[in-house]
C-alpha positions in Angstrom: 0.1 -0.2 -0.3 2.5 2.3 0.5 4.8 1.7 -2.2 1.9 2.8 -4.2 0.9 5.9 -2.6 5.2 6.3 -2.4 5.0 5.8 -6.2 2.0 8.4 -7.0 3.8 11.0 -4.6 6.9 10.9 -6.3 5.3 11.2 -9.6 3.4 14.3 -8.3 6.2 15.9 -7.2 8.4 15.9 -10.3 5.1 17.3 -12.6 4.5 13.9 -14.4 1.7 14.3 -16.6 -1.5 13.5 -15.6 0.4 14.0 -12.0 0.8 18.4 -11.6 2.6 19.0 -8.2 -1.5 20.8 -7.3 -2.7 17.2 -6.7 -0.3 16.4 -3.8 -2.9 16.1 -0.8 -1.2 16.5 2.8 -1.6 13.3 5.0 -4.0 13.7 7.8 -7.1 12.7 9.1 -8.8 16.3 9.2 -10.3 17.5 6.3 -8.6 21.4 6.5 -5.5 19.4 5.8 -6.5 19.3 2.1 -6.0 22.5 0.3 -7.8 21.5 -2.7 -10.7 20.8 -0.7 -10.5 24.0 1.9 -9.7 26.2 -0.7 -13.0 25.5 -2.3 -11.6 24.3 -5.8 -11.9 21.3 -7.1 -8.7 19.2 -8.8 -8.6 18.7 -12.5 -10.7 15.7 -13.5 -7.4 13.8 -14.4 -5.7 14.3 -11.1 -9.1 13.3 -8.9 -7.8 9.8 -8.5 -5.1 11.1 -6.4 -7.4 12.7 -4.1 -9.5 9.6 -3.9 -6.2 7.1 -3.6 -5.0 9.6 -1.0 -8.0 9.7 0.7 -8.1 5.7 0.8 -4.5 5.2 1.9 -3.8 7.7 4.2 -2.9 6.8 7.9 -5.2 7.7 10.8 -3.8 9.2 13.4 -2.9 7.6 16.5 -5.5 7.3 19.3 -4.2 7.0 22.6 -7.2 6.2 24.4 -8.7 3.2 21.7 -7.1 -0.1 24.0 -8.6 2.1 26.9 -11.8 2.5 25.8 -12.6 -0.7 23.9 -11.5 -2.2 27.3 -13.8 -0.3 28.9 -16.7 -1.7 26.8 -15.4 -5.3 27.4 -16.2 -4.6 31.2 -20.0 -3.8 30.6 -19.6 -7.1 28.0 -19.4 -9.5 31.3 -21.0 -6.8 33.9 -24.5 -7.0 31.6 -23.8 -11.0 31.7 -24.9 -10.4 35.4 -27.6 -8.5 34.8 -29.1 -10.8 32.1 -28.6 -13.9 33.4 -29.0 -13.2 37.7 -31.6 -10.4 37.4 -33.2 -10.6 34.4 -33.8 -14.1 32.8 -32.8 -16.9 35.2 -31.8 -16.8 39.2 -34.6 -13.9 40.0 -37.4 -16.1 38.1 -35.4 -19.6 39.8 -35.4 -17.8 43.5 -39.1 -16.7 43.1 -40.3 -20.1 41.6 -37.6 -23.0 42.3 -36.4 -21.5 46.0 -39.2 -19.9 47.4 -42.0 -20.0 44.9 -45.6 -18.2 45.1 -46.2 -14.6 45.6 -44.1 -14.7 48.7 -41.3 -15.2 46.2 -41.8 -11.9 44.4 -41.9 -10.4 47.8 -39.0 -11.8 48.8 -37.4 -10.8 45.6 -38.0 -7.3 46.3 -36.6 -7.5 49.9 -33.2 -8.8 49.0 -32.7 -6.5 46.0 -33.8 -3.5 48.9 -31.6 -4.8 51.2 -28.4 -4.6 49.0 -29.7 -1.4 47.2 -29.4 0.6 50.8 -26.1 -0.7 51.8 -24.6 0.2 48.2 -26.1 3.8 48.8 -24.5 4.3 52.2 -21.2 3.2 51.0 -21.0 4.9 47.9 -20.5 8.2 48.4 -17.6 7.9 50.9 -16.0 5.1 48.6 -16.4 8.0 45.4 -14.8 10.4 47.7 -12.1 8.2 48.5 -11.5 7.3 44.9 -11.8 11.1 44.1 -8.8 12.2 46.0 -6.6 8.9 45.6 -7.4 8.4 42.0 -8.1 4.7 42.9 -11.6 4.7 41.0 -10.0 1.5 39.1 -9.1 -0.4 42.2 -12.4 -0.2 44.2 -13.8 -1.0 40.6 -12.1 -4.1 40.8 -12.4 -4.8 44.1 -16.2 -4.7 44.1 -16.0 -6.6 40.8 -14.3 -9.4 42.5 -17.2 -9.4 45.1 -19.8 -9.5 42.8 -18.1 -12.8 41.0 -17.3 -14.9 43.9 -20.9 -14.8 45.4 -22.4 -15.1 41.8 -20.6 -17.9 41.6 -22.0 -19.2 44.9 -25.6 -18.8 43.8 -24.5 -22.6 42.2 -25.4 -24.0 45.5 -28.7 -22.4 46.4 -31.3 -25.3 46.5 -35.0 -25.6 46.5 -35.8 -24.4 50.2 -32.2 -22.5 50.6 -34.1 -19.3 51.4 -31.8 -17.4 53.6 -28.4 -18.3 51.7 -30.6 -17.8 48.0 -31.1 -14.2 49.5 -27.4 -13.3 50.8 -25.4 -15.0 48.2 -27.6 -12.7 45.8 -27.3 -9.7 48.6 -23.4 -9.9 48.2 -23.2 -10.2 44.5 -25.6 -7.5 44.2 -23.4 -5.3 46.6 -20.4 -6.1 44.4 -22.4 -5.6 40.9 -23.8 -1.9 42.0 -20.4 -0.9 43.8 -18.7 -1.6 41.0 -20.9 0.1 38.5 -20.6 3.2 40.6 -16.6 3.5 40.1 -16.5 2.1 36.3 -19.1 4.7 35.2 -17.1 7.2 36.8 -14.2 5.7 34.5 -16.1 7.4 31.4 -13.9 11.0 31.7 -11.0 8.8 31.1 -11.9 7.1 28.2 -13.8 10.2 26.4 -14.0 13.8 25.5 -17.0 16.0 25.7 -17.5 16.4 22.7 -18.1 12.2 22.3 -18.9 11.3 26.2 -22.9 10.5 24.7 -21.9 8.5 21.8 -19.0 6.8 24.2 -21.1 5.8 26.9 -23.6 4.5 24.6 -21.5 2.4 22.7 -20.2 1.1 26.2 -24.3 0.2 26.9 -24.3 -1.6 23.5 -21.4 -3.5 23.7 -22.8 -4.3 27.3 -26.0 -5.8 25.6 -24.0 -7.8 23.2 -22.5 -9.4 26.0 -25.7 -9.9 27.9 -26.7 -11.8 24.9 -23.6 -14.0 24.5 -24.3 -14.9 28.2 -27.9 -16.0 27.6 -26.9 -18.4 24.7 -23.7 -19.9 26.2 -26.8 -20.7 28.8 -29.2 -21.6 27.0 -27.7 -23.8 24.5 -27.1 -26.7 27.2 -30.7 -25.9 29.3 -31.8 -27.3 25.4 -29.1 -29.6 24.3 -28.4 -31.6 27.7 -30.9 -33.5 29.5 -31.2 -33.1 33.1 -28.9 -30.3 33.2 -28.9 -28.3 36.4 -30.0 -24.8 36.2 -27.8 -23.2 38.6 -24.9 -24.4 36.5 -25.4 -21.0 34.7 -24.0 -19.0 37.7 -21.1 -20.7 37.0 -21.2 -19.8 33.6 -21.9 -16.2 34.3 -19.3 -15.9 37.0 -16.4 -17.0 34.6 -18.0 -14.4 32.1 -17.7 -11.4 34.4 -14.1 -12.4 35.1 -12.7 -12.9 31.8 -14.8 -9.4 30.8 -13.0 -7.8 33.4 -9.5 -8.4 32.4 -8.7 -5.6 29.7 -9.9 -2.9 32.0 -7.5 -4.2 34.9 -4.5 -4.0 32.3 -5.1 -0.7 29.8 -7.3 1.8 31.1 -5.8 4.4 33.1 -7.6 6.6 35.2 -7.0 10.2 34.5 -4.4 12.3 36.5 -3.6 8.6 38.0 -0.1 9.6 39.1 -1.2 12.3 41.1 -2.9 10.6 43.9 -3.1 12.0 47.5 -2.0 10.1 50.3 -3.3 12.3 53.7 -2.0 12.0 56.3 -5.5 12.2 58.2 -6.6 9.1 57.2 -8.9 8.0 53.9 -12.5 8.2 56.2 -11.9 11.1 57.7 -10.6 13.0 54.7 -13.9 11.2 53.0 -16.1 12.7 55.4 -14.7 16.1 55.4 -14.4 16.5 51.5 -18.5 15.0 51.8 -18.8 17.9 54.3 -17.3 20.4 52.2 -19.5 19.5 49.2 -22.9 19.5 51.2 -21.7 22.8 52.9 -21.5 24.5 49.3 -24.5 22.7 47.5 -26.0 25.4 45.8 -23.8 25.4 43.8 -24.3 22.0 42.4 -28.3 22.8 42.1 -28.8 21.4 38.5 -27.1 17.9 40.1 -29.9 18.1 42.5 -33.0 18.6 40.4 -31.4 15.9 38.0 -30.6 13.9 41.0 -34.3 14.2 42.1 -35.7 13.1 38.6 -33.3 10.5 38.3 -34.1 8.9 41.6 -38.0 9.1 40.4 -37.4 7.7 36.8 -35.0 5.2 37.9 -37.3 3.9 40.2 -39.8 2.9 37.5 -36.4 1.1 35.0 -35.5 -0.9 38.1 -38.8 -2.0 38.9 -39.2 -2.9 35.4 -35.9 -4.6 35.1 -35.6 -6.5 38.1 -39.8 -7.8 37.7 -39.7 -8.5 34.1 -38.7 -12.1 34.7 -41.7 -12.4 36.8 -44.2 -10.5 35.0 -43.6 -13.1 31.7 -43.2 -16.3 33.7 -46.7 -14.9 36.0 -48.6 -13.4 33.1 -47.7 -15.4 30.3 -46.7 -19.1 32.0 -43.3 -18.2 30.0 -41.0 -21.6 30.9 -36.9 -20.6 31.7 -36.1 -21.0 27.7 -38.7 -18.2 26.6 -37.5 -16.1 29.2 -34.1 -16.3 28.4 -35.1 -15.6 24.3 -37.1 -12.8 25.9 -34.2 -11.1 27.4 -32.2 -11.9 24.3 -34.8 -9.6 22.2 -34.5 -7.2 24.7 -31.0 -7.2 24.7 -30.5 -6.9 20.8 -33.1 -3.8 20.8 -31.3 -2.4 23.9 -27.8 -2.3 22.2 -29.6 -0.3 19.3 -31.3 2.3 21.9 -28.1 2.8 23.7 -26.4 3.4 20.1 -29.2 6.0 18.7 -29.8 7.9 22.4 -26.2 8.7 22.8 -26.0 10.1 19.0 -29.0 12.1 20.3 -27.0 12.9 23.2 -23.6 13.9 21.1 -25.8 16.0 18.2 -28.6 17.7 21.1 -28.2 16.9 24.6 -28.8 14.4 27.2 -31.6 15.7 28.7 -33.3 15.6 25.3 -31.9 11.9 24.7 -33.6 10.6 28.2 -36.5 12.7 28.0 -37.5 10.8 23.8 -36.4 7.7 25.8 -38.8 8.1 29.2 -41.8 9.0 26.6 -41.1 5.5 24.4 -40.9 3.9 27.8 -44.3 4.8 29.0 -46.1 3.7 25.7 -44.6 0.6 26.1 -45.6 0.0 29.7 -49.1 1.6 29.4 -49.4 -1.3 26.2 -48.2 -4.0 28.1 -51.4 -3.9 30.6 -53.5 -4.0 27.7 -51.4 -7.2 26.3 -52.5 -10.5 26.3 -50.7 -12.7 23.8 -47.2 -13.9 24.3 -46.0 -12.5 20.8 -47.5 -8.8 21.7 -45.2 -9.3 24.9 -42.2 -10.0 23.0 -43.5 -7.0 21.1 -43.3 -4.4 23.9 -40.1 -5.7 25.5 -38.2 -5.3 22.3 -40.2 -1.8 22.4 -39.3 -1.4 26.2 -35.5 -2.7 26.0 -34.8 -0.2 23.2 -36.1 3.1 25.1 -35.1 2.0 28.2 -31.4 1.1 27.6 -31.0 4.6 25.9 -32.5 6.2 29.2 -29.8 4.2 31.3 -26.7 5.0 29.1 -27.3 8.5 28.8 -27.8 9.0 32.4 -24.7 8.2 33.2 -23.3 10.5 31.0 -25.2 13.3 32.1 -23.3 13.1 35.4 -19.8 13.7 33.8 -21.6 16.9 32.1 -23.0 18.2 35.7 -20.0 17.5 37.7 -16.9 19.5 38.7 -13.9 18.0 36.9 -12.5 16.9 40.4 -15.7 15.1 41.9 -16.2 12.8 38.9 -16.3 9.6 41.4 -18.0 11.6 44.4 -20.9 12.5 42.2 -21.7 9.1 41.1 -21.4 8.1 44.5 -24.3 10.4 44.6 -26.2 9.5 41.7 -25.7 6.1 43.0 -27.7 6.9 46.8 -30.2 8.2 44.6 -30.1 4.9 42.2 -30.1 2.6 45.2 -32.5 4.2 47.0 -34.6 4.2 44.0 -33.5 0.5 43.6 -35.0 0.0 47.2 -37.8 2.0 46.9 -39.2 1.0 43.1 -38.8 -2.7 44.1 -40.1 -2.6 47.5 -43.3 -0.9 46.2 -43.7 -3.3 43.5 -43.6 -6.2 45.2 -45.3 -5.1 48.0 -48.4 -3.7 46.0 -48.3 -6.8 44.1 -48.3 -9.0 47.3 -51.1 -6.9 49.2 -53.4 -6.8 46.1 -53.0 -10.0 45.5 -53.9 -10.7 49.3 -57.2 -8.0 48.8 -58.5 -10.2 45.4 -58.0 -13.7 47.3 -60.0 -12.4 50.4 -62.8 -10.9 47.7 -63.2 -14.2 45.8 -60.8 -14.4 43.2 -59.2 -17.6 42.7 -55.1 -18.0 43.4 -54.2 -17.3 39.6 -56.8 -14.6 39.0 -55.5 -12.9 42.0 -52.0 -12.6 41.4 -52.6 -11.6 37.9 -54.4 -8.7 39.1 -51.7 -8.1 41.8 -49.1 -7.7 39.2 -51.4 -5.3 36.9 -51.3 -3.1 39.9 -47.7 -3.4 40.2 -47.1 -2.6 36.4 -49.2 0.3 36.5 -47.0 1.8 39.4 -44.3 1.8 37.5 -46.0 4.1 34.9 -46.4 6.6 37.6 -42.8 6.9 38.6 -41.9 7.5 34.8 -44.1 10.2 34.8 -43.3 11.8 37.7 -39.2 11.4 36.9 -40.0 13.1 33.5 -41.3 16.0 34.8 -38.8 16.7 37.3 -36.5 16.2 34.5 -38.1 19.0 32.1 -36.4 21.7 35.2 -33.0 20.5 34.5 -30.9 23.0 32.6 -30.0 21.8 28.9 -26.1 21.4 29.0 -23.5 20.3 25.9 -20.0 20.5 25.4 -20.7 23.7 23.3 -22.7 25.1 26.7 -21.3 23.6 29.7 -22.0 24.1 33.2 -19.1 26.2 34.4 -17.9 25.9 38.1 -15.0 27.7 40.3 -11.9 26.0 40.9 -12.8 23.6 44.1 -10.4 22.1 46.2 
């Protein structure tokens, strides 16, 4: 390639016909580097092939963030395997149906998710603050990842009637998963720029969706092909998937200004509380972030309710077996990867706020349709569009935090958002599980049969998702529209 390129350039330099010197095109990825194009004049028709050849053969500039960025994407690839198998398709339904059984299983699942959410909400701001000033985001990421991987594997030992260990192992795995997410999201600014942060976040989410699909296929194949396949083996497969996908981030993602980490004499915990207190004292300076956090807390309730109970809704209302549930989640993941990419592009071109608003409107319509769907085929169709919009909202929500946070408080602000996220992870599923359980009992006490009562109880819980999404959307309308060209500027803070 370079021999051919060299011949053309030499011929142009010596002025050999039809290679005039005016056809020489400088190398570079920027269109401004091409005088012929920049000056508004077109090359002679006999020399157009030189322009075309130069564009085709030109060497792209070195991108130092390419390997770290793809390593960061790949972590989401394995991280989403946990979400797909444990939260969405397999363990949630396994715990509800095989380990506990009945409406009580739905209630205990909501409690398990809620306990993990509260614990992560308590520790996230403190650890986020420590990670910011010590530049140890990656270290915290790997610590929580290890916790999640170990106890995801331990779910293999959970059998029928093992309610306590089934809840305990899941809670610890969930703490690791949710805690790691805080520091993974905070590394977004280390692998992106203000101009492409939305699309980078969207691509990461899309790659994660593909990881979820791959993990489900790995689980689905043995379930279909091996008679008597022990379902808990799926949890070992998920743990291995998660472990392998986290290695590139460990090796190649470098935290921005990593070498400048502080080593305070006062101790990490004391300094963390001092910095948190300083942030809270100056809270009025971050009013847009506060408004966004309130909006996120509310609409994320609806998102978490849908994610944590999707498998239970499918199994209860439509009688879906384990294979159908896995296929359903694969459909959601496929549409979700496309949604994350599209809404990430919308975020970069317009704003993160616009992108989230569009995705929430679409998600509200999907949940409303779910109240009227009676066939399994239509349930899959609604799931496709719900996954498309839901993933878009989640992908852009994390990039919006980076746009609203001061540069030296990114992980701290992700920690604060984690409080909102974990609060919603607790409140949403708790509301869903409790409302479903209580309405189920109300219908039973009024003479309805067991199946009908459980169905009607779930419909009430599904309707509550719409309420959370609508109220969250209304609060989001109050947040300032922020773009790369019109960022929020803060005074330098210590």
